[in-house]
C-alpha positions as a Markdown table, in Angstrom:
| # | Residue | x | y | z |
|---|---|---|---|---|
| 1 | Met | 44.5 | -50.4 | 22.3 |
| 2 | Lys | 45.1 | -50.9 | 18.5 |
| 3 | Thr | 47.1 | -54.0 | 18.1 |
| 4 | Ser | 48.6 | -54.6 | 14.5 |
| 5 | Leu | 47.6 | -57.9 | 13.0 |
| 6 | Ser | 51.6 | -58.6 | 12.8 |
| 7 | Asn | 52.2 | -58.1 | 16.5 |
| 8 | Tyr | 53.5 | -61.5 | 16.7 |
| 9 | Phe | 53.5 | -63.9 | 14.1 |
| 10 | Leu | 55.7 | -67.3 | 14.4 |
| 11 | Leu | 56.7 | -68.7 | 10.7 |
| 12 | Met | 58.2 | -72.3 | 11.3 |
| 13 | Thr | 59.8 | -74.0 | 7.9 |
| 14 | Ile | 60.4 | -77.5 | 8.1 |
| 15 | Phe | 62.9 | -79.8 | 5.6 |
| 16 | Ile | 61.8 | -83.6 | 5.7 |
| 17 | Asn | 64.0 | -85.8 | 5.5 |
| 18 | Ser | 65.6 | -89.1 | 8.2 |
| 19 | Phe | 66.5 | -88.1 | 11.6 |
| 20 | Asp | 69.4 | -87.9 | 13.6 |
| 21 | Thr | 70.0 | -86.3 | 16.2 |
| 22 | Leu | 68.7 | -83.1 | 17.7 |
| 23 | His | 70.5 | -79.8 | 18.5 |
| 24 | Ala | 70.5 | -76.5 | 18.5 |
| 25 | Gln | 73.1 | -74.4 | 16.1 |
| 26 | Val | 72.9 | -71.1 | 18.0 |
| 27 | Asn | 74.2 | -68.5 | 16.1 |
| 28 | Glu | 73.1 | -65.2 | 18.4 |
| 29 | Lys | 73.4 | -64.8 | 22.3 |
| 30 | Tyr | 69.7 | -63.6 | 23.2 |
| 31 | Ser | 68.7 | -62.1 | 26.9 |
| 32 | Lys | 67.4 | -64.4 | 29.7 |
| 33 | Glu | 63.8 | -63.4 | 28.7 |
| 34 | Ile | 64.5 | -64.2 | 25.0 |
| 35 | Glu | 66.1 | -67.5 | 25.9 |
| 36 | Asn | 63.2 | -68.4 | 27.7 |
| 37 | Lys | 60.9 | -67.8 | 24.8 |
| 38 | Ile | 62.8 | -70.0 | 22.9 |
| 39 | Leu | 62.5 | -72.6 | 25.8 |
| 40 | Gln | 58.5 | -72.3 | 25.8 |
| 41 | Val | 58.5 | -73.3 | 21.6 |
| 42 | Glu | 60.9 | -75.8 | 21.8 |
| 43 | Gln | 59.3 | -77.5 | 25.3 |
| 44 | Asn | 55.6 | -76.8 | 25.1 |
| 45 | Leu | 54.4 | -78.1 | 21.1 |
| 46 | Ala | 50.6 | -78.5 | 21.2 |
| 47 | Ser | 48.6 | -80.2 | 18.5 |
| 48 | Trp | 46.7 | -78.7 | 15.6 |
| 49 | Val | 43.4 | -78.4 | 17.7 |
| 50 | Glu | 43.9 | -77.5 | 21.1 |
| 51 | Ile | 42.4 | -79.9 | 23.5 |
| 52 | Glu | 42.1 | -79.3 | 27.3 |
| 53 | Asn | 44.3 | -81.7 | 29.2 |
| 54 | Ala | 45.8 | -82.2 | 26.1 |
| 55 | Pro | 49.6 | -84.3 | 26.2 |
| 56 | Lys | 52.2 | -81.4 | 25.0 |
| 57 | Trp | 55.7 | -82.9 | 23.4 |
| 58 | Asn | 59.1 | -81.3 | 23.0 |
| 59 | Leu | 60.8 | -80.5 | 20.1 |
| 60 | Gln | 62.5 | -83.5 | 19.7 |
| 61 | Glu | 59.7 | -85.8 | 19.8 |
| 62 | Arg | 58.1 | -83.8 | 17.3 |
| 63 | Met | 61.0 | -84.1 | 15.2 |
| 64 | Ile | 61.7 | -87.9 | 16.0 |
| 65 | Phe | 57.4 | -88.2 | 15.0 |
| 66 | Tyr | 57.1 | -87.1 | 12.0 |
| 67 | Lys | 61.0 | -88.1 | 10.8 |
| 68 | Ile | 62.3 | -84.4 | 10.4 |
| 69 | Asn | 66.5 | -84.4 | 9.7 |
| 70 | Gly | 66.3 | -80.6 | 10.2 |
| 71 | Leu | 64.4 | -77.1 | 10.8 |
| 72 | Ser | 64.4 | -73.6 | 11.3 |
| 73 | Ile | 62.1 | -71.0 | 13.5 |
| 74 | Ala | 62.0 | -67.7 | 13.2 |
| 75 | Val | 60.0 | -65.4 | 15.3 |
| 76 | Ile | 58.7 | -62.1 | 14.1 |
| 77 | Lys | 57.4 | -59.0 | 16.7 |
| 78 | Asn | 56.7 | -55.4 | 15.8 |
| 79 | Tyr | 58.3 | -56.2 | 12.3 |
| 80 | Lys | 61.2 | -57.8 | 13.5 |
| 81 | Ile | 62.8 | -60.5 | 14.3 |
| 82 | Glu | 62.7 | -61.3 | 17.7 |
| 83 | Trp | 64.6 | -64.5 | 17.4 |
| 84 | Ala | 65.9 | -67.5 | 15.0 |
| 85 | Arg | 67.6 | -70.8 | 15.7 |
| 86 | Gly | 68.5 | -73.6 | 13.9 |
| 87 | Tyr | 67.7 | -77.3 | 14.9 |
| 88 | Gly | 69.1 | -80.7 | 13.4 |
| 89 | Trp | 71.2 | -81.5 | 10.2 |
| 90 | Ala | 70.8 | -79.6 | 6.6 |
| 91 | Asp | 72.7 | -82.6 | 5.5 |
| 92 | Ser | 73.7 | -85.3 | 8.4 |
| 93 | Leu | 76.2 | -87.0 | 5.7 |
| 94 | Glu | 78.3 | -83.9 | 6.0 |
| 95 | Asn | 77.8 | -83.0 | 9.5 |
| 96 | Lys | 76.6 | -80.1 | 8.1 |
| 97 | Ser | 74.1 | -78.3 | 10.8 |
| 98 | Val | 71.5 | -76.2 | 10.3 |
| 99 | Asn | 71.7 | -72.8 | 11.2 |
| 100 | Thr | 70.0 | -69.2 | 10.5 |
| 101 | Ser | 71.5 | -69.0 | 7.0 |
| 102 | Thr | 70.2 | -72.2 | 6.0 |
| 103 | Leu | 67.8 | -72.2 | 2.8 |
| 104 | Phe | 64.8 | -73.4 | 3.0 |
| 105 | Gln | 61.8 | -73.5 | 0.5 |
| 106 | Ala | 59.4 | -71.8 | 2.4 |
| 107 | Ala | 56.5 | -73.0 | 0.1 |
| 108 | Ser | 52.6 | -72.5 | 1.0 |
| 109 | Ile | 54.0 | -71.1 | 4.7 |
| 110 | Ser | 54.3 | -67.9 | 2.5 |
| 111 | Lys | 50.4 | -67.5 | 2.3 |
| 112 | Ser | 50.0 | -67.1 | 6.2 |
| 113 | Leu | 52.2 | -64.0 | 5.7 |
| 114 | Asn | 51.3 | -62.8 | 2.6 |
| 115 | Gly | 47.2 | -62.6 | 4.3 |
| 116 | Leu | 48.8 | -60.7 | 6.9 |
| 117 | Gly | 49.9 | -58.2 | 5.2 |
| 118 | Ile | 46.7 | -57.8 | 2.8 |
| 119 | Leu | 45.2 | -57.8 | 6.0 |
| 120 | Lys | 47.7 | -54.8 | 7.7 |
| 121 | Leu | 46.2 | -52.8 | 3.7 |
| 122 | Val | 42.5 | -53.4 | 4.6 |
| 123 | Gln | 42.8 | -52.9 | 8.6 |
| 124 | Asp | 44.5 | -49.3 | 7.1 |
| 125 | Lys | 42.1 | -49.0 | 5.0 |
| 126 | Arg | 43.7 | -49.1 | 1.6 |
| 127 | Leu | 42.2 | -52.3 | 0.5 |
| 128 | Asp | 38.5 | -53.6 | 0.6 |
| 129 | Leu | 37.9 | -57.0 | 0.7 |
| 130 | Asn | 34.8 | -56.8 | -1.7 |
| 131 | Asn | 36.5 | -55.1 | -4.3 |
| 132 | Asp | 37.1 | -56.3 | -7.6 |
| 133 | Ile | 40.7 | -57.4 | -7.5 |
| 134 | Asn | 41.1 | -55.1 | -11.3 |
| 135 | Asn | 40.4 | -52.0 | -9.2 |
| 136 | Tyr | 43.7 | -52.5 | -6.7 |
| 137 | Leu | 45.8 | -53.7 | -10.0 |
| 138 | His | 48.1 | -50.8 | -12.5 |
| 139 | Ser | 50.6 | -53.2 | -13.5 |
| 140 | Trp | 48.4 | -56.1 | -14.8 |
| 141 | Lys | 44.8 | -56.7 | -15.3 |
| 142 | Phe | 43.2 | -60.2 | -14.6 |
| 143 | Pro | 41.9 | -61.3 | -17.9 |
| 144 | Tyr | 38.2 | -62.0 | -17.0 |
| 145 | Asp | 36.4 | -63.9 | -19.6 |
| 146 | Ser | 33.0 | -65.8 | -20.0 |
| 147 | Ile | 33.8 | -68.6 | -17.8 |
| 148 | Ser | 33.5 | -65.9 | -15.2 |
| 149 | Asn | 29.8 | -65.2 | -16.1 |
| 150 | Gly | 30.3 | -61.2 | -15.5 |
| 151 | Lys | 31.0 | -61.9 | -11.8 |
| 152 | Lys | 34.2 | -60.0 | -10.3 |
| 153 | Ile | 36.7 | -61.5 | -8.3 |
| 154 | Thr | 37.2 | -60.0 | -4.8 |
| 155 | Ile | 40.3 | -60.0 | -2.5 |
| 156 | Ser | 38.1 | -61.8 | 0.0 |
| 157 | Asn | 38.2 | -64.8 | -3.1 |
| 158 | Leu | 41.4 | -64.7 | -3.4 |
| 159 | Leu | 42.3 | -65.4 | 0.5 |
| 160 | Ser | 39.6 | -68.0 | 0.6 |
| 161 | His | 41.0 | -69.8 | -2.6 |
| 162 | Thr | 37.1 | -69.3 | -3.5 |
| 163 | Gly | 37.6 | -66.9 | -7.2 |
| 164 | Gly | 37.6 | -70.0 | -9.8 |
| 165 | Ile | 41.3 | -69.5 | -10.2 |
| 166 | Asn | 43.5 | -71.9 | -12.0 |
| 167 | Val | 47.1 | -72.9 | -10.7 |
| 168 | Ser | 46.9 | -75.1 | -7.6 |
| 169 | Gly | 50.6 | -74.6 | -6.7 |
| 170 | Phe | 54.3 | -74.0 | -8.1 |
| 171 | Asp | 57.1 | -76.2 | -8.8 |
| 172 | Gly | 59.5 | -73.9 | -7.9 |
| 173 | Tyr | 63.1 | -73.0 | -9.3 |
| 174 | Thr | 66.4 | -74.2 | -8.6 |
| 175 | Lys | 69.6 | -72.2 | -7.9 |
| 176 | Thr | 70.8 | -72.2 | -11.7 |
| 177 | Asp | 67.6 | -71.6 | -13.1 |
| 178 | Ser | 66.4 | -67.9 | -14.8 |
| 179 | Leu | 63.8 | -66.5 | -12.2 |
| 180 | Pro | 60.8 | -65.2 | -13.5 |
| 181 | Thr | 59.3 | -61.8 | -12.4 |
| 182 | Ile | 55.5 | -61.8 | -11.2 |
| 183 | Leu | 54.0 | -60.5 | -14.5 |
| 184 | Gln | 55.7 | -63.5 | -16.6 |
| 185 | Ile | 54.0 | -65.9 | -13.8 |
| 186 | Leu | 50.7 | -64.5 | -14.1 |
| 187 | Asn | 51.1 | -64.5 | -17.9 |
| 188 | Gly | 52.5 | -67.8 | -17.9 |
| 189 | Gly | 55.4 | -66.6 | -20.0 |
| 190 | Lys | 59.1 | -67.7 | -20.2 |
| 191 | Pro | 61.1 | -68.1 | -17.8 |
| 192 | Ala | 58.0 | -68.8 | -16.0 |
| 193 | Asn | 57.3 | -72.7 | -15.8 |
| 194 | Ser | 53.4 | -72.6 | -14.9 |
| 195 | Asp | 50.3 | -71.9 | -16.7 |
| 196 | Gly | 49.0 | -68.1 | -16.8 |
| 197 | Val | 46.8 | -67.3 | -14.7 |
| 198 | Lys | 43.1 | -67.0 | -15.2 |
| 199 | Ser | 39.6 | -68.5 | -14.3 |
| 200 | Ile | 38.5 | -72.1 | -14.4 |
| 201 | Phe | 35.1 | -71.6 | -13.2 |
| 202 | Glu | 33.1 | -68.4 | -11.7 |
| 203 | Pro | 33.7 | -66.9 | -8.4 |
| 204 | Asn | 31.9 | -67.7 | -5.2 |
| 205 | Leu | 30.7 | -71.2 | -6.5 |
| 206 | Lys | 33.2 | -73.3 | -4.8 |
| 207 | Tyr | 36.2 | -73.7 | -3.0 |
| 208 | Lys | 39.7 | -74.6 | -5.3 |
| 209 | Tyr | 43.2 | -73.9 | -3.8 |
| 210 | Ser | 44.8 | -71.2 | -5.7 |
| 211 | Gly | 48.5 | -70.7 | -5.6 |
| 212 | Gly | 47.5 | -68.4 | -8.5 |
| 213 | Gly | 45.0 | -66.7 | -7.1 |
| 214 | Thr | 48.0 | -65.8 | -3.5 |
| 215 | Thr | 50.3 | -64.4 | -6.3 |
| 216 | Ile | 47.1 | -62.1 | -7.9 |
| 217 | Ser | 47.2 | -60.7 | -4.0 |
| 218 | Gln | 51.0 | -60.3 | -3.7 |
| 219 | Leu | 50.9 | -57.9 | -6.5 |
| 220 | Ile | 47.9 | -55.8 | -5.6 |
| 221 | Ile | 50.4 | -55.5 | -2.2 |
| 222 | Glu | 53.0 | -54.3 | -4.8 |
| 223 | Asp | 50.9 | -52.2 | -6.7 |
| 224 | Ile | 49.2 | -50.3 | -3.6 |
| 225 | Thr | 52.1 | -49.9 | -1.7 |
| 226 | Gly | 54.5 | -49.3 | -4.3 |
| 227 | Lys | 57.2 | -51.6 | -2.6 |
| 228 | Ser | 58.6 | -55.0 | -3.9 |
């Protein structure tokens, strides 16, 4: 049976500050089956690498260890949120609890979801990982120059950060800032606060982390699907 790449994916966003006490903000009432799944997440956290007979921790222990004031967890199954819950404090001084509406800057956690979206399009044969990215870009084209040495950047390069592309990360924007469009970000035009996305060395030469490359893959998804 063919299983979708996005069948089950866990997204956790973490706000690091001082730790006070753990409590869950329950906004939704779930079935007993879902509550058992939530309990499994809360009580069975493993290390980055699974080692046989290695200890596991509960959520409170990990929050204390990493000095995390508050966090939220959302689990997506079959393209829908199966459950979401907030833990700890959004503002401990004002006794504001984290809930499922608390805003976090997801930052590079979003790269995992972006990669999943790309691979779903590959699975559906709408993208080829080894084709030139400009074959899929319609609203903008990557500005190849002599730095790329005649070599083409592929979607695989974007996902593996081997495209030789600049803009490692982004500073983000406050609630009062004007938000740039994706084209303004790629071109480095105002109100974007980052450089335009371009080559800094030829592709496949070495690894260099590039949020700029990930932004290109975002536009590929938009151009291919016709959806924002």
